[in-house]
Backbone as CSV, one residue per row, in Angstrom:
resi,resn,N_x,N_y,N_z,CA_x,CA_y,CA_z,C_x,C_y,C_z
1,MET,-9.470,-11.546,-24.473,-9.984,-11.644,-23.172,-10.206,-10.222,-22.799
2,LYS,-11.433,-9.801,-22.275,-11.737,-8.382,-21.963,-11.036,-8.203,-20.548
3,LYS,-10.419,-7.108,-20.329,-9.913,-6.733,-19.063,-10.835,-6.210,-18.066
4,LEU,-11.012,-6.784,-16.897,-11.993,-6.277,-16.047,-11.517,-5.077,-15.125
5,ASP,-12.344,-4.088,-15.239,-12.063,-2.863,-14.408,-12.679,-3.076,-13.143
6,PHE,-12.080,-3.847,-12.224,-12.607,-4.146,-10.926,-12.298,-3.277,-9.821
7,HIS,-11.377,-2.208,-10.008,-11.088,-1.483,-8.789,-10.935,-0.132,-9.169
8,TYR,-10.998,0.802,-7.974,-10.598,2.112,-8.136,-9.596,2.443,-7.038
9,THR,-8.383,2.991,-7.598,-7.373,3.218,-6.785,-6.695,4.441,-6.985
10,VAL,-6.299,5.373,-5.854,-5.708,6.670,-5.888,-4.623,6.708,-5.134
11,GLN,-3.816,7.572,-5.146,-2.510,7.818,-4.251,-2.749,9.002,-3.577
12,THR,-2.078,9.095,-2.418,-2.199,10.387,-1.602,-0.771,10.742,-1.108
13,ASP,-0.626,11.949,-0.764,0.583,12.481,-0.173,0.576,12.470,1.151
14,GLY,-0.567,12.055,1.905,-0.596,11.813,3.323,0.052,10.564,3.835
15,THR,0.119,10.364,5.153,0.628,9.221,5.636,-0.568,8.041,5.766
16,MET,-0.235,6.910,6.093,-1.240,5.947,6.293,-2.261,6.398,7.260
17,LYS,-1.731,6.931,8.484,-2.681,7.241,9.457,-3.631,8.396,8.955
18,GLU,-3.085,9.445,8.282,-3.876,10.578,7.862,-4.842,10.014,6.789
19,ALA,-4.425,9.129,6.052,-5.381,8.566,4.947,-6.568,7.837,5.676
20,ILE,-6.207,7.113,6.576,-7.427,6.395,7.262,-8.072,7.263,8.114
21,THR,-7.691,8.200,8.673,-8.446,9.223,9.470,-9.397,10.051,8.741
22,ALA,-8.947,10.612,7.470,-9.693,11.319,6.565,-10.667,10.411,5.953
23,LEU,-10.318,9.153,5.685,-11.307,8.347,5.035,-12.603,8.028,6.149
24,GLU,-12.138,7.720,7.380,-13.165,7.551,8.343,-14.247,8.795,8.418
25,TYR,-13.718,9.930,8.211,-14.473,10.980,8.504,-15.310,11.132,7.261
26,ALA,-14.800,10.989,6.114,-15.604,11.055,4.775,-16.704,9.985,4.755
27,LEU,-16.347,8.724,5.255,-17.305,7.556,5.221,-18.411,8.061,6.109
28,LYS,-18.225,8.730,7.251,-19.295,9.112,8.283,-20.262,9.956,7.560
29,GLU,-19.723,10.905,6.550,-20.574,11.798,5.934,-21.530,11.170,5.160
30,GLU,-21.234,9.865,4.643,-22.131,9.156,3.728,-22.824,7.947,4.646
31,SER,-22.676,8.048,5.932,-23.488,7.098,6.811,-22.836,5.795,6.696
32,PHE,-21.530,5.616,6.315,-20.642,4.294,6.310,-19.993,4.316,7.521
33,GLY,-19.776,3.250,8.219,-18.858,3.046,9.400,-17.878,2.000,9.027
34,ILE,-16.832,2.285,9.666,-15.566,1.219,9.723,-15.877,0.244,10.708
35,LEU,-16.246,-1.011,10.154,-16.659,-2.127,11.195,-15.358,-2.676,11.934
36,TRP,-14.329,-2.806,11.115,-13.075,-3.173,11.692,-12.012,-2.966,10.653
37,THR,-10.562,-2.852,11.217,-9.595,-2.651,10.311,-8.593,-3.813,10.581
38,PHE,-8.176,-4.512,9.347,-7.455,-5.642,9.345,-5.997,-5.316,8.979
39,ASP,-4.916,-5.337,9.759,-3.614,-5.126,9.505,-2.967,-6.344,8.862
40,ILE,-2.897,-6.504,7.599,-2.252,-7.672,6.925,-0.874,-7.925,7.295
41,LYS,-0.094,-6.822,7.224,1.352,-6.877,7.511,1.492,-7.436,9.060
42,ASP,0.829,-6.832,10.010,0.991,-7.421,11.308,0.632,-8.796,11.495
43,LYS,-0.497,-9.223,10.886,-1.123,-10.436,11.057,-0.018,-11.582,10.309
44,LEU,0.627,-11.210,9.289,1.443,-12.065,8.691,2.774,-12.313,9.474
45,MET,3.193,-11.122,10.022,4.319,-11.153,10.988,3.944,-12.077,12.192
46,GLU,2.848,-11.938,12.676,2.418,-12.727,13.860,2.425,-14.433,13.508
47,LYS,2.243,-14.622,12.222,2.412,-15.983,11.585,3.757,-16.414,11.166
48,GLY,4.774,-15.562,11.209,6.072,-15.832,10.894,6.361,-15.497,9.500
49,PHE,5.495,-14.713,8.812,5.715,-14.151,7.378,5.899,-12.669,7.137
50,THR,6.549,-12.446,6.162,6.699,-10.852,6.051,6.153,-10.273,4.806
51,VAL,5.883,-9.048,4.753,5.533,-8.132,3.853,6.141,-6.884,4.108
52,ASP,6.853,-6.414,3.118,7.654,-5.140,3.332,7.039,-3.868,3.686
53,GLU,5.814,-3.712,3.162,5.183,-2.414,3.335,3.566,-2.734,4.087
54,PRO,3.283,-1.527,4.732,1.965,-1.643,5.466,0.898,-1.886,4.454
55,TYR,-0.246,-2.667,4.827,-1.443,-2.948,3.994,-2.523,-3.150,4.996
56,MET,-3.420,-2.131,5.010,-4.711,-2.238,5.823,-5.787,-2.430,4.991
57,VAL,-6.696,-3.326,5.539,-8.039,-3.504,4.938,-9.168,-3.006,5.733
58,LEU,-9.828,-1.979,5.368,-10.950,-1.599,6.135,-12.305,-2.033,5.666
59,GLU,-12.885,-2.676,6.595,-14.254,-3.309,6.287,-15.331,-2.245,6.536
60,VAL,-16.042,-1.694,5.499,-16.931,-0.500,5.840,-18.308,-0.970,5.327
61,CYS,-19.374,-0.363,6.225,-20.791,-0.755,5.936,-21.729,0.388,6.165
62,ASN,-22.694,0.483,5.368,-23.902,1.225,5.598,-25.030,0.460,5.844
63,PRO,-25.524,0.371,7.150,-26.538,-0.582,7.404,-27.803,-0.600,6.621
64,GLN,-28.248,0.720,6.324,-29.385,0.946,5.346,-29.234,0.208,4.084
65,GLU,-27.980,0.596,3.334,-27.660,0.040,2.156,-27.561,-1.521,2.177
66,ALA,-27.077,-2.094,3.202,-26.735,-3.433,3.296,-28.091,-4.177,3.470
67,GLU,-29.044,-3.577,4.113,-30.308,-4.262,4.192,-31.097,-4.260,2.907
68,ARG,-30.854,-3.161,2.186,-31.512,-2.946,0.868,-31.040,-3.990,-0.174
69,VAL,-29.893,-4.094,-0.309,-29.245,-5.115,-1.231,-29.445,-6.590,-0.769
70,LEU,-29.413,-6.843,0.569,-29.676,-8.194,0.988,-31.111,-8.580,0.846
71,LYS,-32.111,-7.590,0.909,-33.376,-7.991,0.705,-33.681,-8.228,-0.827
72,GLU,-32.848,-7.751,-1.625,-33.106,-7.917,-3.127,-32.399,-9.185,-3.480
73,ASN,-31.281,-9.740,-2.844,-30.600,-10.786,-3.220,-29.686,-11.295,-2.114
74,LYS,-29.959,-12.411,-1.528,-29.089,-12.857,-0.398,-27.541,-13.108,-0.824
75,LEU,-27.435,-13.431,-2.100,-25.859,-13.644,-2.510,-25.150,-12.419,-2.450
76,VAL,-25.728,-11.239,-2.407,-24.918,-10.223,-2.280,-24.022,-10.046,-0.928
77,GLY,-24.576,-10.816,0.188,-23.931,-10.907,1.282,-22.485,-11.603,1.070
78,TYR,-22.158,-12.113,-0.049,-20.960,-12.685,-0.254,-19.935,-11.519,-0.408
79,PHE,-20.427,-10.273,-0.712,-19.630,-9.103,-1.083,-19.540,-8.299,-0.069
80,LEU,-20.285,-8.360,1.088,-20.485,-7.626,2.083,-19.376,-7.931,3.310
81,PRO,-18.993,-7.168,4.133,-19.097,-5.553,4.012,-18.119,-5.192,2.829
82,CYS,-18.227,-3.981,2.449,-17.382,-3.545,1.510,-16.030,-3.260,1.934
83,LYS,-15.042,-3.436,1.122,-13.626,-3.381,1.493,-12.952,-2.020,0.820
84,ILE,-12.302,-1.379,1.823,-11.391,-0.316,1.167,-9.931,-0.555,1.792
85,VAL,-9.066,-0.502,0.793,-7.634,-0.694,1.346,-6.827,0.512,1.266
86,VAL,-5.884,0.600,2.282,-4.950,1.582,2.287,-3.536,0.866,2.574
87,TYR,-2.749,1.093,1.623,-1.481,0.644,1.657,-0.354,1.352,1.019
88,GLN,0.939,0.820,1.316,2.116,1.567,0.710,2.582,0.687,-0.319
89,ASP,2.975,1.255,-1.448,3.377,0.567,-2.527,4.735,1.290,-3.072
90,GLN,5.820,0.802,-2.761,7.138,1.476,-3.181,7.210,2.875,-2.516
91,GLY,6.738,3.027,-1.277,6.985,4.165,-0.575,5.650,5.172,-0.900
92,VAL,4.851,4.946,-1.622,3.567,5.799,-2.127,2.280,5.160,-1.225
93,ILE,1.712,6.018,-0.737,0.477,5.415,0.038,-0.830,5.470,-1.086
94,LYS,-1.464,4.341,-1.070,-2.656,4.244,-2.053,-3.849,3.912,-1.334
95,ILE,-4.940,4.270,-1.897,-6.309,3.973,-1.235,-7.056,3.394,-2.503
96,GLY,-7.785,2.363,-2.237,-8.635,1.813,-3.210,-9.579,0.839,-2.707
97,LEU,-10.361,0.393,-3.702,-11.627,-0.469,-3.402,-11.942,-1.422,-4.582
98,PRO,-12.457,-2.560,-4.343,-12.980,-3.249,-5.438,-14.421,-2.631,-5.759
99,LYS,-14.514,-2.491,-6.995,-15.806,-1.725,-7.414,-17.030,-2.509,-7.176
100,PRO,-17.966,-2.054,-6.377,-19.122,-2.779,-6.139,-19.846,-3.223,-7.448
101,THR,-19.831,-2.505,-8.527,-20.676,-2.661,-9.766,-19.930,-3.957,-10.286
102,ALA,-18.516,-4.110,-10.220,-17.907,-5.283,-10.828,-18.236,-6.514,-10.137
103,LEU,-18.476,-6.440,-8.811,-18.647,-7.676,-7.967,-20.287,-7.990,-8.234
104,ILE,-21.181,-7.008,-8.140,-22.586,-7.200,-8.299,-22.824,-7.564,-9.756
105,GLY,-22.115,-7.207,-10.573,-22.195,-7.682,-12.032,-22.144,-9.008,-12.248
106,LEU,-21.547,-9.780,-11.472,-21.565,-11.270,-11.454,-22.771,-11.902,-11.281
107,LEU,-23.688,-11.216,-10.645,-25.024,-11.807,-10.426,-25.930,-11.403,-11.549
108,ASP,-25.630,-10.684,-12.584,-26.429,-10.314,-13.622,-27.891,-9.898,-13.299
109,ASP,-27.966,-8.926,-12.523,-29.335,-8.260,-11.930,-29.265,-6.831,-12.182
110,PRO,-29.996,-6.271,-13.021,-29.925,-4.928,-13.511,-30.285,-3.970,-12.231
111,GLU,-31.173,-4.253,-11.500,-31.651,-3.411,-10.400,-30.578,-3.408,-9.100
112,LEU,-29.942,-4.529,-9.027,-28.834,-4.675,-8.127,-27.677,-3.843,-8.477
113,LYS,-27.511,-3.928,-9.925,-26.291,-3.203,-10.399,-26.407,-1.633,-10.318
114,GLU,-27.561,-1.295,-10.299,-28.139,0.176,-10.149,-27.768,0.579,-8.679
115,LEU,-28.337,-0.205,-7.812,-27.970,0.115,-6.352,-26.377,0.050,-6.205
116,ALA,-25.765,-0.939,-6.714,-24.257,-0.937,-6.433,-23.615,0.238,-7.182
117,GLY,-24.208,0.770,-8.220,-23.570,1.944,-8.894,-23.768,3.280,-7.944
118,ASP,-24.767,3.171,-7.193,-24.939,4.428,-6.227,-23.908,4.216,-5.106
119,ILE,-23.745,3.165,-4.517,-22.880,2.819,-3.436,-21.454,3.063,-3.896
120,GLU,-21.082,2.558,-5.073,-19.837,2.823,-5.653,-19.362,4.331,-5.717
121,ARG,-20.382,5.157,-6.350,-20.011,6.554,-6.518,-19.870,7.107,-5.189
122,ARG,-20.713,6.730,-4.149,-20.516,7.366,-2.838,-19.189,6.977,-2.213
123,LEU,-18.737,5.759,-2.305,-17.556,5.332,-1.713,-16.254,5.895,-2.481
124,ILE,-16.423,5.999,-3.862,-15.341,6.788,-4.531,-15.221,8.136,-4.060
125,GLY,-16.448,8.744,-3.970,-16.379,10.135,-3.348,-15.751,10.368,-2.092
126,CYS,-16.001,9.381,-1.201,-15.167,9.297,0.107,-13.781,9.118,-0.075
127,ILE,-13.304,8.281,-0.891,-11.940,8.100,-1.190,-11.126,9.396,-1.680
128,ASP,-11.952,10.016,-2.754,-11.547,11.261,-3.392,-11.333,12.335,-2.280
129,ARG,-12.320,12.372,-1.369,-12.333,13.450,-0.306,-11.175,13.219,0.573
130,SER,-10.713,12.112,0.828,-9.782,11.861,1.782,-8.274,11.924,1.267
131,ILE,-7.992,11.980,0.132,-6.806,12.151,-0.330,-6.187,13.510,-0.039
132,LYS,-4.885,13.606,0.007,-4.070,14.772,0.329,-3.143,14.832,-0.800
133,ASN,-3.316,15.941,-1.717,-2.360,15.987,-2.679,-1.864,17.362,-2.852
C-alpha cells in the first residue's frame, strides 16, 4: 500500500504564541486571513477530557482562491477553509497543514490539482517564513 504524503510539518524554536503571530503576518502577505482559531485542548477540557499539550487549529482562507476553486467544483468546499495546526509535541512546537494537493487529488481533476498546488506552495511558504530556528 502506497503511503500518502498528506501533510507538511515543521518545528520551530519559538513559542506557540510567537508561531501563531508570525504565521498570521506571513498569511496576510499572501492575502490569507485566519477566520478563526480553535483551541482543541481548551475545548476538550470544557467537555471533561484532557490532552496534555496545546493544540491549535487555524482555519485560513483567501477569498479569491476560495471563489476560484468553488466555481471549478463545489465539492472543493468539503476541504475549505484550509487548516493549519500549531501544536506542542513532547515539548516541541510544530506547525503543519494537510496538503491541499493531497485533498484535491481525491477529486481526480488535473486543473483543480494545479490550483491546489499553487495554494499549497503559498501556504508552505507562509509556514516556512513563520518558523524561528
